[in-house]
C-alpha positions as CSV (number, residue, x, y, z in Angstrom):
1,M,-25.4,146.1,-39.2
2,T,-27.7,144.4,-37.0
3,S,-28.9,141.8,-40.1
4,R,-25.2,141.4,-41.1
5,F,-24.3,140.4,-37.1
6,L,-26.7,138.1,-37.5
7,G,-24.9,136.6,-40.2
8,L,-22.4,136.3,-38.7
9,F,-23.6,134.5,-35.2
10,L,-25.7,131.9,-37.6
11,A,-22.1,131.4,-39.5
12,L,-20.3,130.9,-36.2
13,V,-22.9,128.5,-34.8
14,A,-22.6,126.5,-37.9
15,T,-18.7,126.4,-36.9
16,T,-17.9,123.6,-33.9
17,T,-14.6,122.2,-33.2
18,L,-14.5,118.8,-32.6
19,S,-11.7,116.4,-31.5
20,A,-10.7,114.0,-34.5
21,Q,-11.6,110.7,-32.0
22,S,-15.4,111.8,-32.0
23,Q,-15.5,112.3,-36.3
24,L,-18.2,110.0,-37.6
25,S,-18.2,108.6,-40.8
26,G,-21.0,108.1,-43.7
27,D,-22.5,105.8,-41.1
28,G,-21.8,107.9,-38.1
29,R,-18.7,106.1,-36.6
30,Q,-15.6,106.8,-38.9
31,A,-14.1,110.0,-40.7
32,V,-13.2,109.4,-44.7
33,E,-9.9,110.5,-44.6
34,K,-10.2,111.8,-48.2
35,S,-9.2,116.0,-49.4
36,G,-11.7,117.4,-51.6
37,I,-13.6,121.1,-51.6
38,A,-17.1,121.5,-50.5
39,L,-19.2,124.4,-52.4
40,V,-20.4,126.1,-49.4
41,K,-23.5,128.8,-49.1
42,P,-23.4,131.2,-46.6
43,Q,-26.8,130.0,-45.5
44,K,-29.2,127.3,-46.6
45,W,-31.4,129.3,-48.7
46,S,-28.4,131.6,-50.4
47,K,-28.1,131.2,-54.1
48,A,-25.5,128.6,-55.4
49,N,-23.4,131.5,-57.0
50,E,-23.0,133.1,-53.7
51,A,-21.1,129.7,-52.8
52,V,-17.5,129.7,-52.1
53,P,-15.1,126.8,-52.1
54,M,-13.9,125.4,-48.8
55,R,-10.9,122.9,-48.5
56,F,-11.3,119.8,-46.4
57,T,-8.8,117.2,-45.6
58,A,-11.5,114.3,-44.3
59,Y,-15.1,114.3,-43.7
60,T,-17.9,112.5,-42.1
61,N,-21.7,112.2,-43.2
62,R,-24.0,112.6,-40.7
63,S,-27.6,113.0,-41.0
64,G,-28.7,116.2,-42.4
65,Y,-25.5,117.7,-42.1
66,F,-21.3,116.8,-43.2
67,V,-18.3,117.4,-40.5
68,F,-15.1,118.3,-42.5
69,R,-11.7,118.6,-41.2
70,T,-10.1,121.5,-42.7
71,P,-6.3,121.8,-43.6
72,S,-5.9,123.6,-40.1
73,G,-7.2,120.7,-38.4
74,Q,-10.3,122.2,-37.2
75,E,-13.7,120.7,-37.7
76,R,-16.6,122.4,-39.4
77,Q,-20.3,121.1,-39.2
78,V,-22.0,122.4,-42.8
79,W,-25.8,121.3,-43.4
80,V,-26.1,119.4,-46.6
81,D,-28.7,122.2,-47.8
82,Q,-25.8,124.7,-47.6
83,I,-23.5,122.4,-50.0
84,V,-24.1,122.8,-53.5
85,G,-25.0,119.7,-55.2
86,S,-25.8,118.4,-51.5
87,K,-22.3,116.6,-51.3
88,P,-18.5,117.2,-51.0
89,I,-16.0,117.1,-54.2
90,L,-13.4,114.6,-53.6
91,E,-9.6,115.4,-55.0
92,P,-9.7,114.0,-58.7
93,E,-8.5,110.0,-58.6
94,I,-7.6,108.7,-62.1
95,P,-9.1,104.8,-61.8
96,S,-6.4,102.4,-62.5
97,E,-7.9,100.8,-65.6
98,I,-9.0,103.0,-68.5
99,L,-9.6,100.2,-71.2
100,D,-12.7,100.8,-73.0
101,A,-15.0,103.1,-74.2
102,A,-17.6,102.6,-70.7
103,Q,-15.1,103.6,-68.8
104,R,-13.6,106.3,-70.4
105,N,-17.5,107.8,-70.6
106,N,-17.4,107.5,-66.7
107,I,-14.4,110.1,-66.3
108,L,-16.5,112.3,-69.3
109,N,-19.3,112.3,-66.8
110,Q,-17.1,113.3,-63.9
111,V,-15.8,116.4,-66.2
112,L,-19.5,117.6,-67.2
113,E,-20.4,117.4,-63.6
114,L,-17.4,119.1,-62.6
115,K,-18.3,121.8,-65.7
116,R,-22.0,121.8,-64.3
117,L,-20.5,122.9,-60.8
118,I,-18.5,125.5,-61.9
119,A,-21.6,127.1,-64.1
120,Q,-23.8,126.9,-60.6
121,A,-20.5,128.5,-58.5
122,P,-18.1,130.5,-60.8
123,S,-16.1,131.6,-57.5
124,A,-15.0,127.9,-57.5
125,A,-14.0,127.8,-61.1
126,I,-10.0,127.4,-60.4
127,E,-10.3,124.9,-57.8
128,L,-12.8,123.0,-60.0
129,G,-10.8,123.3,-63.1
130,Q,-7.8,122.1,-61.1
131,Y,-10.0,119.1,-60.2
132,A,-11.4,118.5,-63.9
133,K,-7.4,119.1,-65.7
134,P,-6.3,115.3,-64.8
135,F,-9.5,113.8,-66.1
136,I,-9.6,116.1,-69.6
137,E,-5.8,114.7,-69.6
138,A,-7.1,111.4,-69.2
139,L,-9.7,111.5,-71.8
140,Q,-7.5,113.3,-74.0
141,R,-4.7,110.1,-73.8
142,Y,-7.8,107.3,-74.3
143,D,-8.9,109.2,-77.2
144,A,-5.2,109.9,-78.8
145,G,-5.4,105.7,-78.2
146,E,-3.7,104.7,-75.0
147,V,-5.4,102.6,-72.2
148,R,-4.6,102.8,-68.6
149,V,-3.6,99.4,-67.5
150,N,-2.7,99.0,-63.6
151,G,-2.2,102.7,-63.3
152,T,0.1,102.7,-66.2
153,W,-0.4,104.4,-69.7
154,E,0.4,102.0,-72.9
155,P,-0.4,102.2,-76.1
156,A,-4.3,100.4,-76.8
157,S,-3.0,98.5,-79.2
158,K,-0.6,96.9,-77.6
159,Y,-3.0,96.4,-75.0
160,R,-5.2,94.8,-77.1
161,A,-3.2,93.3,-79.0
162,S,-2.1,91.2,-75.4
163,Q,-5.3,90.7,-74.6
164,F,-6.2,89.1,-77.6
165,Y,-3.4,86.8,-77.8
166,D,-5.0,85.5,-74.3
167,A,-8.3,85.4,-75.3
168,Q,-7.3,83.4,-78.7
169,V,-5.3,80.8,-76.6
170,V,-8.3,80.0,-74.4
171,L,-10.7,79.7,-77.4
172,Q,-8.3,77.6,-79.2
173,K,-8.0,75.2,-76.3
174,S,-11.9,75.5,-76.3
175,I,-11.9,74.6,-79.9
176,D,-9.6,71.7,-79.9
177,Q,-11.4,70.1,-76.9
178,E,-14.3,70.2,-78.5
179,V,-14.6,66.3,-80.1
180,D,-17.8,67.5,-82.4
181,K,-17.1,70.9,-84.1
182,S,-20.9,71.4,-85.3
183,K,-22.0,71.6,-81.7
184,F,-19.7,74.7,-80.7
185,D,-21.3,77.9,-81.3
186,L,-18.2,79.7,-82.3
187,E,-20.5,83.1,-82.4
188,E,-21.8,82.6,-78.8
189,N,-18.7,81.8,-77.2
190,S,-17.6,84.4,-74.5
191,N,-13.5,84.7,-75.6
192,F,-14.8,84.7,-79.4
193,K,-17.0,87.8,-78.3
194,Q,-14.5,89.2,-76.7
195,L,-11.9,89.1,-79.6
196,V,-14.6,91.0,-81.6
197,E,-14.8,93.3,-79.1
198,L,-11.1,94.1,-78.9
199,S,-10.9,94.0,-82.8
200,K,-13.2,97.1,-83.2
201,N,-11.6,99.8,-84.8
202,D,-8.4,97.9,-85.2
203,A,-8.1,96.4,-89.0
204,S,-5.1,94.0,-87.9
205,L,-7.2,92.3,-85.1
206,E,-10.4,92.5,-87.4
207,A,-8.6,90.4,-90.1
208,K,-7.4,87.9,-87.0
209,V,-10.8,87.6,-85.8
210,Q,-12.1,86.7,-89.6
211,A,-9.4,84.2,-90.2
212,I,-10.1,82.5,-86.8
213,R,-13.6,82.3,-88.0
214,D,-13.0,81.1,-91.4
215,D,-10.3,78.6,-90.1
216,F,-13.3,77.5,-87.6
217,Q,-15.8,77.1,-90.2
218,K,-13.3,75.4,-92.6
219,K,-12.7,72.6,-89.6
220,A,-16.1,72.3,-88.9
221,L,-16.5,71.6,-92.7
222,S,-14.0,69.2,-92.6
223,E,-15.0,67.5,-90.1
224,R,-18.6,67.2,-91.1
225,Q,-17.3,65.9,-94.0
226,H,-15.0,63.0,-92.8
227,K,-18.3,62.0,-90.6
228,I,-20.5,61.9,-94.0
229,I,-17.7,59.9,-95.8
230,D,-17.9,57.7,-92.5
231,Q,-21.5,57.2,-93.2
232,L,-21.4,56.3,-96.6
233,T,-18.7,53.3,-96.2
234,N,-21.0,52.1,-93.3
235,P,-23.0,49.3,-94.7
236,H,-25.9,49.8,-92.7
237,T,-26.9,53.4,-94.0
238,T,-29.6,53.0,-96.3
239,E,-30.2,54.2,-99.8
240,S,-32.4,57.2,-98.6
241,E,-30.3,58.0,-95.9
242,A,-27.1,57.9,-98.2
243,Q,-28.8,60.2,-101.2
244,S,-29.4,62.9,-98.5
245,L,-25.5,62.7,-97.0
246,L,-24.5,63.0,-100.8
247,K,-26.5,65.9,-101.3
248,E,-25.3,67.5,-98.2
249,L,-21.9,66.7,-99.1
250,D,-22.3,68.3,-102.8
251,A,-23.7,71.5,-101.0
252,F,-19.6,72.2,-98.9
253,K,-17.7,74.7,-100.7
254,N,-14.0,74.3,-101.4
255,S,-14.3,70.2,-100.9
256,D,-11.1,68.1,-100.3
257,E,-10.0,65.8,-103.1
258,K,-11.5,62.6,-101.2
259,T,-14.7,64.4,-100.9
260,K,-14.7,65.8,-104.7
261,A,-13.9,61.7,-105.7
262,I,-16.8,60.3,-103.7
263,L,-19.1,63.3,-105.3
264,Q,-17.7,62.3,-108.5
265,Q,-18.3,58.6,-108.0
266,A,-21.9,59.5,-107.1
267,V,-22.4,61.1,-110.5
268,T,-20.9,57.5,-112.3
269,A,-22.8,55.5,-110.1
270,G,-26.2,58.0,-111.1
271,L,-25.1,57.6,-114.9
272,L,-24.5,54.0,-114.8
273,D,-28.6,53.4,-113.3
274,Q,-29.5,55.5,-116.0
275,E,-27.8,53.3,-118.4
276,I,-29.0,49.6,-116.5
277,Q,-32.2,50.8,-116.6
278,K,-32.2,52.0,-120.3
279,I,-31.2,48.5,-120.9
280,K,-33.6,46.8,-118.6
281,T,-35.8,48.3,-120.4
282,A,-34.9,47.6,-124.0
283,M,-34.4,43.7,-123.2
284,E,-37.9,43.6,-121.5
285,N,-39.3,45.3,-124.3
286,H,-37.6,43.2,-126.7
287,F,-39.2,39.7,-125.2
288,V,-42.6,41.5,-125.3
289,G,-45.3,39.9,-127.5
290,Q,-42.6,36.8,-128.4
291,S,-44.5,33.6,-128.1
292,P,-42.9,31.2,-125.7
293,S,-40.6,28.8,-127.6
294,E,-38.1,25.8,-127.3
295,T,-35.7,27.6,-129.1
296,P,-33.3,30.1,-127.2
297,P,-34.1,33.7,-129.1
298,K,-30.7,36.0,-129.6
299,L,-30.8,39.9,-128.5
300,P,-30.5,42.4,-131.1
301,I,-26.9,43.1,-131.7
302,N,-26.8,46.7,-131.1
303,L,-28.5,45.9,-127.6
304,E,-25.4,43.1,-126.9
305,L,-23.0,45.7,-127.8
306,E,-24.6,48.1,-125.4
307,I,-24.5,45.3,-122.7
308,Q,-21.1,44.6,-123.1
309,I,-20.0,48.6,-122.9
310,L,-22.2,48.7,-119.8
311,A,-19.8,45.4,-118.2
312,G,-17.2,47.6,-119.1
313,Q,-18.1,50.5,-117.3
314,I,-19.2,49.0,-113.9
315,S,-16.1,46.8,-113.8
316,T,-14.1,50.5,-114.2
317,F,-17.0,52.0,-111.6
318,R,-15.9,49.0,-109.4
319,M,-12.1,49.8,-109.4
320,T,-12.5,53.1,-107.9
321,S,-13.6,51.1,-104.8
322,P,-16.8,53.7,-103.5
323,P,-18.2,53.9,-100.4
324,V,-21.0,51.1,-100.1
325,G,-23.3,53.9,-99.7
326,I,-22.8,54.7,-103.2
327,R,-24.8,52.1,-105.0
328,I,-25.9,51.1,-108.3
329,S,-28.7,48.4,-109.3
330,D,-26.2,45.8,-108.8
331,A,-29.1,43.1,-109.0
332,T,-30.4,44.5,-112.3
333,A,-26.8,44.8,-113.6
334,R,-26.4,41.3,-112.8
335,A,-29.5,40.0,-114.4
336,I,-28.9,41.9,-117.7
337,A,-25.4,40.6,-117.8
338,E,-26.2,36.9,-116.8
339,I,-29.0,36.8,-119.4
340,S,-26.7,38.3,-122.1
341,S,-24.7,35.4,-121.6
342,G,-27.0,33.0,-121.1
343,L,-29.1,33.1,-123.7
344,P,-25.8,31.9,-126.4
345,K,-24.8,29.3,-124.1
346,T,-28.4,27.8,-123.8
347,T,-28.1,28.3,-127.5
348,S,-25.2,26.1,-127.6
349,L,-26.4,23.8,-124.6
350,F,-29.6,22.9,-127.1
351,E,-27.6,22.3,-130.3
352,Q,-25.6,19.8,-128.4
353,R,-28.8,18.4,-126.6
354,N,-27.3,18.9,-123.3
355,Y,-30.6,19.5,-121.6
356,V,-29.1,18.8,-118.3
357,E,-26.9,21.3,-117.8
358,A,-29.2,23.8,-120.1
359,A,-32.0,23.0,-117.3
360,T,-29.3,24.3,-114.5
361,L,-28.6,27.0,-116.3
362,L,-32.3,27.8,-117.3
363,T,-32.8,27.7,-113.4
364,N,-30.4,30.4,-112.3
365,L,-31.9,32.4,-115.6
366,N,-35.3,32.4,-114.4
367,S,-34.5,33.7,-110.7
368,Q,-32.5,36.9,-112.9
369,A,-35.1,37.2,-115.4
370,A,-37.3,37.9,-112.1
371,N,-35.2,41.2,-111.9
372,I,-36.2,42.1,-115.9
373,G,-39.8,41.6,-116.3
374,P,-42.4,39.5,-117.1
375,A,-41.5,39.0,-120.6
376,T,-38.1,38.1,-119.7
377,Q,-39.0,35.8,-117.3
378,Q,-42.1,34.2,-119.7
379,V,-39.1,33.3,-122.2
380,I,-36.7,31.8,-119.9
381,I,-39.5,29.7,-118.2
382,A,-40.4,28.5,-121.7
383,L,-36.8,27.4,-122.0
384,Q,-36.6,25.9,-118.6
385,V,-39.6,23.9,-119.3
386,A,-38.6,22.6,-122.5
387,A,-35.0,21.5,-121.4
388,T,-36.7,19.5,-118.2
389,K,-39.3,17.9,-120.5
390,K,-36.1,16.2,-122.5
391,V,-34.4,15.5,-119.3
392,D,-37.6,13.8,-117.9
393,L,-38.7,11.8,-121.1
394,F,-34.4,10.8,-121.2
395,S,-34.7,9.7,-118.0
396,K,-38.0,8.0,-118.4
397,L,-36.3,6.2,-121.5
398,R,-33.6,4.7,-119.7
399,A,-35.2,3.5,-116.9
400,E,-37.7,1.8,-118.8
401,G,-34.4,0.1,-120.8
402,D,-33.1,-0.6,-117.0
403,T,-36.5,-2.5,-116.5
404,E,-36.2,-4.3,-119.7
405,E,-32.5,-5.3,-119.4
406,K,-33.2,-6.6,-116.1
407,A,-35.8,-8.6,-117.3
408,G,-33.2,-10.1,-119.7
409,N,-34.9,-8.6,-123.0
410,I,-32.4,-6.8,-124.2
411,P,-33.6,-6.6,-127.6
412,A,-36.3,-4.1,-126.2
413,A,-33.6,-2.6,-123.9
414,L,-31.6,-1.9,-126.6
415,E,-34.4,0.0,-128.4
416,K,-35.2,2.1,-124.9
417,Y,-31.8,3.0,-124.8
418,N,-31.4,4.3,-128.4
419,A,-34.6,6.4,-128.0
420,A,-32.8,8.1,-125.1
421,L,-29.7,8.9,-126.9
422,E,-31.8,10.1,-129.3
423,I,-33.0,12.4,-126.9
424,S,-29.5,13.4,-125.5
425,P,-25.8,12.1,-126.2
426,N,-24.7,10.1,-123.3
427,A,-21.0,8.4,-122.7
428,D,-22.0,5.9,-120.1
429,L,-25.3,4.9,-121.8
430,S,-23.4,4.9,-125.2
431,A,-21.0,2.3,-123.5
432,K,-23.8,0.2,-121.9
433,I,-25.3,-0.3,-125.8
434,E,-21.9,-1.4,-127.2
435,Q,-21.7,-4.0,-124.1
436,L,-25.1,-5.4,-124.9
437,K,-24.5,-5.6,-128.5
438,T,-21.6,-7.5,-127.9
439,P,-22.2,-11.3,-126.9
440,A,-20.2,-12.3,-123.6
441,K,-17.4,-14.3,-124.2
442,K,-17.6,-18.4,-123.0
């Protein structure tokens, strides 16, 4: 009896009526105007399963104890150690937004906490079960495919589609504003990451994400292809740079028609270069071992035919207007063509004893022969020397004839002039000889 009286006395001491104006909040100054329940044990040392639920409409957290306002308007002071869980349980408030797994798990944690408290204080099972009910319903709606937006439930697919569209618009704007697509890191872009997150477990949105990725890669590759083509058309691009650019261009998949055409031009240029080098080697080998001669040599018929075919192929290639970065060995090709056509012209000029024109032609062929090889150049030089000697001898004899003519020694002058004509025919000199042979009329 004494023990029960003491317990009642202590409980009465713990229950104190305070005016509303004197309530203190968590910082000891103002009450928190929120309803809920507290699982209150009879004594600090009582077991949790002895606790009973106490409803309140407001509370103040003071150091070491709470002051609760009961539904009847009274205030009750309860030590922290008397409360199961050491804090009051507020009436359930469903968040205005439950949009993702993290927010959903926050709700689940509250349900688990309530279940833990029910296990500790079975007498509060009904009240705590009611508190858990709206949270459980929220979990069920989320798991059934809904999300909570601004306090309203709607299908998750609708929300994600709307969010997806908004993020996609912003992303596309960012992509369009980037001049150099190669500098735009799509996978690390915050808007794209949002799209990836929104598309999880949604096949249609996942397909859209992949389409965005494919489209961006296509645009980036197209942009890079055009930049490579621009570099290939730049006359300042070196041959080694051009080869590197072509190698990069060839690595692209699904190239456009222009890129395919340029790659084909590069292949053609490579094949032409091989043929140019092959004919250059054959021409040089033909002249190796030949002794210097004053008679222009002839090229083998099969080699002349190959040179003609090569000339046609080069002409056709140039008609395709390849970028300047796609080069063939122009200097070597020109040397082959000019020597091939120049040797027959030289033969004809030698037969006509037109050594002045032959010497001029051979001077040009000599510079071209340097692009073929030393043996070819040696042959051309020998012909050039022979033609130059004839020109010099012709000039010498004519000069001597002019000297004799001025001295009045006509027979000697005619002898020199005729000797010069034996070297090379000359219409002016022939006319002069005829004039000297015909006596002047008195």
